[in-house]
C-alpha positions as CSV (number, residue, x, y, z in Angstrom):
1,M,94.1,39.8,70.3
2,I,96.8,39.3,73.0
3,I,98.7,42.6,72.8
4,N,101.3,41.5,75.4
5,K,102.2,38.2,73.7
6,V,106.0,37.7,73.8
7,E,106.4,35.0,71.0
8,I,104.7,35.8,67.8
9,C,105.0,33.5,64.8
10,G,108.0,31.9,66.4
11,V,109.8,35.3,67.0
12,N,110.7,36.2,70.5
13,T,109.7,39.9,70.5
14,A,111.3,40.6,73.8
15,K,114.8,40.0,72.2
16,L,114.3,41.9,69.0
17,P,117.4,44.1,68.1
18,V,117.3,47.9,67.6
19,L,119.4,49.1,64.7
20,S,121.1,52.5,64.9
21,A,120.6,55.0,62.1
22,T,124.2,54.5,61.0
23,K,123.9,50.7,60.9
24,M,120.6,51.0,59.0
25,R,122.1,53.2,56.3
26,E,125.1,50.9,56.0
27,L,122.9,47.8,55.5
28,F,120.7,49.6,53.0
29,E,123.7,50.7,51.0
30,I,125.0,47.1,50.9
31,M,121.6,45.8,49.9
32,Q,121.1,48.4,47.2
33,N,124.5,47.6,45.8
34,G,123.4,44.1,45.1
35,D,124.0,42.1,48.2
36,I,120.5,41.0,49.2
37,A,121.8,38.8,51.9
38,V,121.6,41.7,54.4
39,R,117.9,42.1,53.6
40,E,117.1,39.6,56.4
41,Q,119.0,41.7,58.9
42,L,117.0,44.8,57.9
43,I,113.8,42.9,58.3
44,Y,114.7,41.4,61.7
45,G,116.1,44.7,62.9
46,N,112.8,46.5,62.1
47,L,110.3,44.1,63.4
48,R,109.6,46.4,66.3
49,L,108.0,48.7,63.8
50,V,105.5,46.0,63.0
51,L,104.8,45.4,66.7
52,S,104.1,49.1,67.3
53,V,101.7,49.2,64.4
54,I,99.7,46.1,65.2
55,Q,99.0,47.7,68.7
56,R,96.7,50.1,66.8
57,F,94.5,47.2,65.7
58,N,94.1,45.4,69.0
59,N,90.3,46.0,69.0
60,R,89.5,44.3,65.7
61,G,89.4,40.7,67.2
62,E,92.1,39.4,64.8
63,F,94.8,37.0,65.8
64,V,98.0,38.8,66.6
65,D,100.0,36.3,64.6
66,D,98.0,37.0,61.5
67,L,98.4,40.8,61.8
68,F,102.1,40.4,62.5
69,Q,102.6,38.3,59.3
70,V,100.7,40.8,57.2
71,G,102.6,43.7,58.8
72,C,105.9,42.0,57.9
73,I,104.8,41.9,54.3
74,G,104.3,45.7,54.5
75,L,107.8,46.0,56.1
76,M,109.4,44.0,53.4
77,K,107.8,46.2,50.7
78,A,109.1,49.3,52.5
79,I,112.6,47.8,52.7
80,D,112.6,46.9,49.0
81,N,111.3,50.3,47.9
82,F,113.1,52.7,50.3
83,D,115.1,55.4,48.6
84,L,118.2,56.4,50.5
85,G,118.4,59.6,48.5
86,Q,115.3,61.0,50.1
87,N,115.8,62.9,53.4
88,V,113.3,60.7,55.3
89,K,113.7,58.3,58.2
90,F,113.0,54.7,57.3
91,S,110.4,54.4,60.1
92,T,108.5,57.5,58.7
93,Y,108.4,55.7,55.3
94,A,107.7,52.2,56.5
95,V,104.9,52.7,59.1
96,P,102.3,54.0,56.6
97,M,103.1,51.0,54.3
98,I,102.7,48.5,57.2
99,I,99.4,50.2,58.2
100,G,98.2,50.1,54.6
101,E,99.0,46.4,54.2
102,I,97.1,45.6,57.5
103,R,94.1,47.7,56.5
104,R,93.9,45.9,53.1
105,Y,94.0,42.6,54.9
106,L,91.2,43.7,57.3
107,R,89.1,45.1,54.4
108,D,89.5,41.9,52.3
109,N,88.6,39.8,55.3
110,N,85.8,41.9,56.6
111,P,82.6,39.9,57.0
112,I,80.6,43.0,55.9
113,R,81.0,42.9,52.2
114,V,80.4,45.8,49.8
115,S,79.1,44.8,46.5
116,R,81.2,45.4,43.4
117,S,78.5,47.6,41.8
118,M,78.4,49.8,44.9
119,R,82.2,50.1,45.0
120,D,82.2,51.0,41.3
121,I,79.7,53.9,42.0
122,A,81.8,55.1,44.9
123,Y,85.0,55.1,42.9
124,K,83.3,56.8,39.9
125,A,82.0,59.4,42.3
126,L,85.4,60.1,43.7
127,Q,86.9,60.4,40.2
128,V,84.1,62.9,39.2
129,R,84.6,64.8,42.5
130,D,88.4,65.3,41.6
131,S,87.4,66.3,38.1
132,L,84.9,68.9,39.3
133,V,87.5,70.3,41.9
134,N,90.0,70.8,39.1
135,R,87.3,72.3,36.9
136,H,85.8,74.8,39.4
137,S,88.5,75.1,42.0
138,R,86.0,74.2,44.8
139,E,84.5,71.2,46.5
140,P,81.5,70.0,44.6
141,S,78.2,69.1,46.2
142,I,76.7,65.6,46.1
143,N,74.0,66.9,43.8
144,E,76.6,68.1,41.3
145,I,78.4,64.7,41.4
146,A,75.0,62.9,41.0
147,E,74.1,65.1,38.0
148,E,77.4,64.4,36.4
149,L,77.0,60.7,36.8
150,K,73.3,60.6,36.1
151,I,72.8,58.6,39.3
152,P,70.4,59.4,42.2
153,R,72.2,61.3,45.0
154,E,71.0,58.8,47.6
155,E,72.8,56.0,45.8
156,I,76.1,58.0,45.7
157,I,75.8,58.9,49.4
158,F,75.1,55.2,50.3
159,A,78.0,54.0,48.1
160,L,80.5,56.5,49.6
161,D,79.5,55.6,53.1
162,A,79.9,51.9,52.3
163,I,83.5,52.2,51.4
164,Q,84.5,54.2,54.4
165,E,86.7,52.2,56.7
166,P,85.7,52.5,60.4
167,I,88.6,53.5,62.6
168,S,89.2,53.0,66.3
169,L,88.7,55.8,68.8
170,F,92.2,54.9,69.9
171,E,93.7,55.5,66.5
172,P,96.7,57.9,67.0
173,I,96.3,60.9,64.8
174,Y,99.3,62.9,66.0
175,H,102.5,62.1,67.8
176,D,105.2,64.6,68.7
177,G,107.5,62.3,70.6
178,G,105.4,62.5,73.8
179,D,102.0,61.2,74.5
180,P,100.0,60.5,71.3
181,I,96.8,62.3,70.4
182,F,94.0,59.8,69.7
183,V,90.8,60.2,67.7
184,M,88.7,60.2,70.9
185,D,90.7,63.2,72.2
186,Q,89.3,65.3,69.3
187,I,85.6,64.3,69.9
188,S,83.4,66.3,72.2
189,D,80.5,64.8,74.1
190,D,77.8,67.5,74.3
191,K,75.5,65.1,76.3
192,N,77.9,65.2,79.2
193,M,78.6,69.0,79.4
194,D,78.0,70.6,82.7
195,F,75.6,73.1,81.2
196,N,73.3,70.3,79.8
197,W,73.5,68.4,83.0
198,L,72.4,71.5,85.0
199,E,69.7,72.2,82.5
200,G,68.3,68.7,82.8
201,V,68.2,69.0,86.6
202,A,66.4,72.3,86.3
203,I,63.8,70.9,83.9
204,K,63.1,67.9,86.2
205,E,62.7,70.2,89.2
206,A,60.3,72.4,87.2
207,L,58.3,69.4,86.1
208,R,57.9,68.3,89.7
209,R,56.0,71.6,90.5
210,L,53.3,70.9,87.8
211,S,50.0,69.2,88.4
212,E,49.8,65.5,87.3
213,R,47.6,66.6,84.3
214,E,50.1,69.2,83.2
215,K,53.0,66.7,83.5
216,H,51.1,64.1,81.6
217,I,50.3,66.5,78.7
218,L,53.9,67.7,78.4
219,T,55.2,64.1,78.6
220,L,52.9,63.1,75.7
221,R,53.8,66.2,73.7
222,F,57.5,66.6,74.1
223,F,58.9,63.2,75.3
224,E,56.6,61.0,73.2
225,G,56.3,63.4,70.3
226,K,52.5,63.3,70.0
227,T,50.4,66.1,68.4
228,Q,47.9,68.1,70.4
229,M,45.1,66.3,68.6
230,E,46.5,62.9,69.6
231,V,46.9,64.1,73.2
232,A,43.3,65.4,73.2
233,E,42.0,62.0,72.0
234,E,44.1,60.1,74.6
235,I,43.0,62.1,77.6
236,G,39.5,62.9,76.4
237,I,39.5,66.7,76.0
238,S,39.4,69.1,73.1
239,Q,42.5,70.1,71.2
240,A,41.9,73.8,72.2
241,Q,42.0,72.7,75.9
242,V,45.2,70.8,75.3
243,S,46.8,73.9,73.8
244,R,45.7,76.1,76.7
245,L,47.0,73.6,79.3
246,E,50.2,73.1,77.5
247,K,50.9,76.9,77.3
248,A,50.0,77.3,81.0
249,A,52.3,74.4,82.0
250,L,55.2,75.8,80.0
251,G,54.6,79.2,81.5
252,H,54.8,77.7,85.0
253,M,58.0,75.9,84.2
254,R,59.7,79.0,82.9
255,K,59.3,80.5,86.4
256,Y,61.5,77.7,87.9
257,I,64.1,77.3,85.2
């Protein structure tokens, strides 16, 4: 997807107009009083909303022209259903509708298909979940949902996972007028914490101080996940000897960590 493309579907996006709030209200009042000729002005004057939304989907590998056209459908639905009586900005109302239209398009054109039977199980599980919440005023467990539906819990877990739509790490989840907060900003990476890095260095340093036999035993036990019996068979000693050597090696390491 070319996110800096200027002409999309024959529209020069560099020259799109920006309608003021006053002008928007004026056009909506004219349209809702029966003059649908101004609908085109409202569409053209809000195409920048579509452009801003399709930026969020720039990692899906879709053609920008296709996403723009689908986004325009969402924009037109928003224009046709917008209620001036509600104290809501049009952009606040329209953006979720544009996003929803694009997500439906991506879901329907996703090469990873979810079978109808699996979707049915997932939707039934969601309905039962809502029913149980209303009945008990708490979140039900998967086991409770499975019991209600008479379906194995594994099938329900698999079905619910299958209908979840993956999102981009760059999906904005909050925007206060400044820099947006993305999904990736809310995810921690425990593997890269300074504490874990230092701990890893300490363990490597302690391993270096062991004999080759001790290092070999600990590698087989804790890095390859073998049992003491399997280690004993591999290096040709008894399981009791492996146990003693392992305890001694761990004791030596504790002195250096």
